[in-house]
N, C-alpha and C positions, 0 to 999 in steps of 0.2 A: 633392075637397072634404073638409075635416076635420069629423068628427061630434063634437058636444059632449053630454056627459051632464049634464042639469040638476041631478040630485041631487048630483053632485060639485061643481058650481059653488056650490050653496047651502052645502054643507059648508065650502067654502073661505071663503066670506063670513062664516060663523058663527065660524070659527076666528080670522079676522082681527079681527072685532068684539070677541070675547072677549079677545084679546090687547090691543086698544086700551083696554078698560075697566080691565084689570089694571094697565096702565102709567099710568093716569090721564089718557089722552087723551080728547078729545071723542068720544063714541060716534057722534055724528051726522055726524062728518067722514068723508067718503067717500075711499076709497083706490083708486087706479087698479089695475086687474087686468091683468097681462101675459098676453095670449092665447097667447103662445108656450109657456106651461106646459102647454097642452092640445093642442099640436100633436104629432103623431107624426113620428118621423124618416123622412125620405124614403128609400126603398129604391133605391139606385143599381144599375143593371143591371151584371152581371158580364160582362166581355169575355172571350170564349173565343178561344184562338189558332186562327188559320186557316192551314193548311199549303198552301193553294192557291198555286201559282206565280204570279209576277207576270204581268200581262197584256201580254206583248210577243212579238215574233216568235220570239225565241230560246227562251224558256222554254215557250211554247205550241207549239213545233215547227212553225212556219209559215215557216221559212226556205226560200228558193227552192233547189231541188235541180237538179243538172245530171247527166243520164244520157247520156253520149256514146255514140253508136253507132259501134263500131269497124268500119269498112269498109276495104277495100283503098285506097280513094281518100283516106282520112284517115291511115292508118297508113304507107303508102309515103312520102309527103312528110316525115313525122316521122322515119322511119329515114334518109332521104337527108339531111335537115337536120343530124341528129346526126353522121352520117358526115362531112359537109363540115366542120362545126365542129371535130370531133376531129382530122381530118387537118390542117387549117390550124394549130391550136394545137400539135400534135405537130411539124409541120414547123418552126414558129417556134422551139420549144424546141431542136430539134436544130441549127438554124442558129446559135443563140446559143452552144450548147455547142461547136460546131465551131470557133469563133473564140477559144476559151480555150487559152492556151499553158501548159505545165507542165513542170517538171523534177523528176524523182524519182530519188534516188540512195540506195542502201542502203550503210551503212558498218559493219555489225556485224563484218565480217571484217578491218577495217582494221588492228587490232593484230596479227593473226596472219599476214595475207597481204601487207600493204603493207610496203615497205622504207623506208630513210632517204632514198631518191632517188625522183623522180617516176616513176610508171608508170601505164599505162592500167588503169582499173577494169574488171573482167570484165563482159561484156555482160549477164549475168543480174542484175547489181546496179544497173542504171540504165535509165531510159526517158525520152526526150525527145519532146514533142509540140509542134510549132510549125505553126500553120495556114498560114503563108506558105511554110514550108520543110518540106513533108511528108516528104521523103527525108533530112532532116538526121540524121546518125548519127555525128557526131564524138564519140569516147569521152572522158568526163571522166577526170581523173587524181587520184591520191591519194598521200600520203606520210605516214609515221608518225614522230612525234617522241616518243621515249621520255622518261619522267621517272623516273629511277632512285631519286629521293628518296621516291617514293610507295611505301609498303609494300603497297598493295592490288594484288595481282598479277593479279586477274581482269580489271580494267579500269583502265588508267592511261595517262597520256601524252596526246598531241594528235594527232587525225586531221585533216590538211590536205587539203582537196578543192578542185580547180580544175575549172571548167566554163565553157562558152562559150554565150552566147545569141545566135543569129544575127539576131534582130530585137528591137525594143524591147518591153518589157512595160509597159503603161499602168498607172498607179496606179488602185486600191489594189494594192500588192504584198504578198503574204502568204508568210511563211516558217513552215512547220509541221514538226513532227517526227512520224514514223510509227512505230508499233509493231505487230508482227504476232505472232500466237500467244500473246498475253498476255490471258488470260481474266479481265478485270476485272468480269465480270458474275456472278461467283460470289455466292450468297446471303449467306454469312457475310462476304465481303469488302465488299460494298456497304453493309452495315449497321455496319461497324466504324469508327465515328467518334463524336465528341461534339459535338452541336449547341450545348451550353452553352459549350464551349471556343471554337467558331467565333464565337459571339456575344460573346466577350470576358469571360465570367464565370469567376471563379476556382473552378471546380467541384471538389468534393471527390472523393476516390478512390471512395467509395460511389456518387456520382452518375455518374461516367464508367464505372464497372465494372459496377454492378448495375442500371442503368436497363433497363426492359423494352423489348425490341425493339432499338432503336438503342443500342449501347454500344461501348466500346473493347476488348472482349475479342478476342484474348488479350493485347493490348499496352496495359496501363493504367499500370503503374509498374515501375521498375527494381529491382535487388537492394537498393539503398539506401533504398527506400521513397519515392522521388521520383516524382511523376506525370509521365508522358510528355506533352510539349506540342509539337505536337499529337499526341494519342494515336490509336491505331487502326491497322488494316492499310493503309488507303488512304494516309494521310499518311506512314507508314513506307516505303512503296514508291514514293514520288514520283520521277518521272523527273528526274535531276539532271545529265545531260550539259550542259555549258555552251556557250553560243553567243555570239559577239561582237555588238556593236551596229552592225556595218557589214559590207558586202561589199567586200573589198579589190579594187580594179581593178588587175589584174596589169600592164597596159600603162602605166597612169598613176595612181599612188597618190594624186595630188591630186584625182582624180575618184572617190573611194570613194563607195559608195552607202550612205547612213545608214539605220539601222533603229532601232526602239524597242520596248521591252517594255511601253509604256503604251497602253491602249486595246485590249488583246488579249482582254479578257473582257467579259461583259455588265455594263452599268451597274447592273442590279438587284442584282448580287452585292455591290456596295459597301455596300448597306444590310444585308446579312446578315453579312458578315465585320467584326469589330471588334477593336481592339487589346486585348490581354489585360490582365487585372487581377492576374495572378500576379506574385509576387515571384520573382526568379531562383533563390532558395534553395529554392523549393518544387518546381521542375520540372527535367526533364532532356530533352535531345533524343531522338527515337526512335533505335532501334539502328542503322538503316541511314543515319542522318545523321551518322555518325561522321566521315566525311571533311570534311563541311561544318563541324562543330563538334567538333574533336578534344578540346578541353578543356572541353566542356560550355558552359552558359550563364553569362553574367556580367551586369553592370548595363547593358551597352551593346549586346549582340548578340542579345537576344531577338527573334525574327522578328516583324515587324508584318504580320500576314496581311491587314490591311485594305488595304494598298497592294501586296501581293505577288500580282500577277495570275497569274504562272505557277503558284503554289500553288492559287489559286482555280480555274484551269482543270483542274488535275489532280484536284481533289476532286469533279469531276463525272465518274463512271466511264462508260466506253464501254459500249454495249449489245452489241458483238460483240468478237471476239478481234483485230480489226484496228482500231487507234485512230489518229486523226489529230487533233492538237491544235496550236493556234496558239501560236507562241513569239516571233515578231518580226513587225513590220508597218511599212509606210511608206504613208501615206495621201496624201502631197503630191506626190511626185516619180515620174516615169517611170523605169524601169530601162533605161538605154541598152544597146544591143547591145554585146557585148564579152566579155572573159574575166575571170572573177571567182574569188576565193579565199575559202574559208570555213574557219576554224579551229575545230574542235569538241573540247572537253575531254571525254575518255572517263571515265565514272564508273559508268554503269548497265549491268550485265552482262545479256546476253540469250542467250548460247550455252548456258547451263545448261539452258534449257527449249526449245532449238532455235528460238528466236525470231529476229526481225529488227528492226532499227531503221534509220531513214533520215531524209532531209530531203525535203520536198515544197514546191517553190517555184512559185507561180502568181499570177495577177492576178485571177482570177475574172471574173464577168460580173454583169449585172443579175439573173440567175436563179441565182447561186451558182457553185460550182465546176464542173469538167468532169464531168458525169454524164448520159449519154444515156438512162438508165432511164426517166425520166418521159416524155420525148418518144416513146420506143418504145412505152410503154404507151398513149399517146394514139393513135398510129398504128394499133396493133393494135385498139383499140376502134373507131376509125373504119372499119377494114376489115371488122370483124365486122358493124357496122351496115349497111354497103354490101352485104355478102353476104346478110344477112337480107332486105334490100329486094329484091335480085335473086331470091332464092328465092320470096319472097311474090309478086312480079310474075309469075314463071313459073307458079306454081300458079293464080294468078288468070286468066291468059290461056288456059291449056290445061285447067284442071280445075275452074274456079270456076263458080258459078251466078249468075244475075241477082239483083240486090238486090230484096228484097220479092217474090220469086217465090212465089206462093201454091201452085203445084203441088208445092212441096217440103214443104208441111205434111203432118203424119202422116195427117190425116183425108182429105187429097186424093190421097194416094199409093195407087196400085193395086198 
């Protein structure tokens, strides 16, 4: 309740009456008094912050807890279940892998060991695996056709390879090239490229050479001051042996098996690689691309890396010194059994570092190529779980104690 001071009220009335007389108003006229002038402001309570957690089962730590008691009767079935699952999965993986056929032929010695006539390839240079013909060992053949007009003496000419498949290869059929002893995982090597160039930007020399971390050192520009496109060590060392777009059927050339270089790379890479904005007068091909561009770039021959899937594959360096990369594919047709010829243009030298190069032809499976490693790991894991279950069962039967045996408590033991 608000308290009024009568003295203050009288003073207010006297001031108002005096003001009315001065202004000429009737002194007897009463004037309403606003009682709010005498009210004190209400004091609102100050809200203090409360750091108390919300009232629920999680914040108040009232969640139900499970404290399993691990006894042999609960652990043994768990070990056995894991063992059975792992053995079944491992067996299925190995069964799928065993049905994958593959042809592997190394041709790094074709220029030096092969002649102008057909001859058998040495046994250490090839390996055939056909699940329906486990003992198949018909040696493939090769022949070297020299190109004397090529001044590049380290690798030139054409290596012609003939091989026979005793059974059909179901689609999809993959033709890969294989490189061995090529260490593409060197730190300086994997960082030597320009992401700006890959995305189509006309990056300056300072951008491609002086960028922090990823840059094109030591291959950024040539002696004429032109920027290499694409720059860097990865692009410069691109594998450039040439492969045809078909496997020639030796017995019937009308039934050649067609191949394509489209669809050999991830679809996501098409969003990364863009056509360049460089003018041909600004750029030059990398040094090791001399055979591909002997006169440099012009208005029509600048490579479009957005559609060049072989280049996109190469720009993803391998993690080990053995590299397998897809170069041709056929997703529609089965490769019939028969004898086929593959003509490979030789351009990429490997003998300088004692390396190897070859072809790898396969059809794969739902689980990928022929690789028993994962299946073996599952089988080993299942065997380990089964062995642990057997050991635990032995200790339980011959050396265990009864569950909840009070005599084993420390205060009951004598």
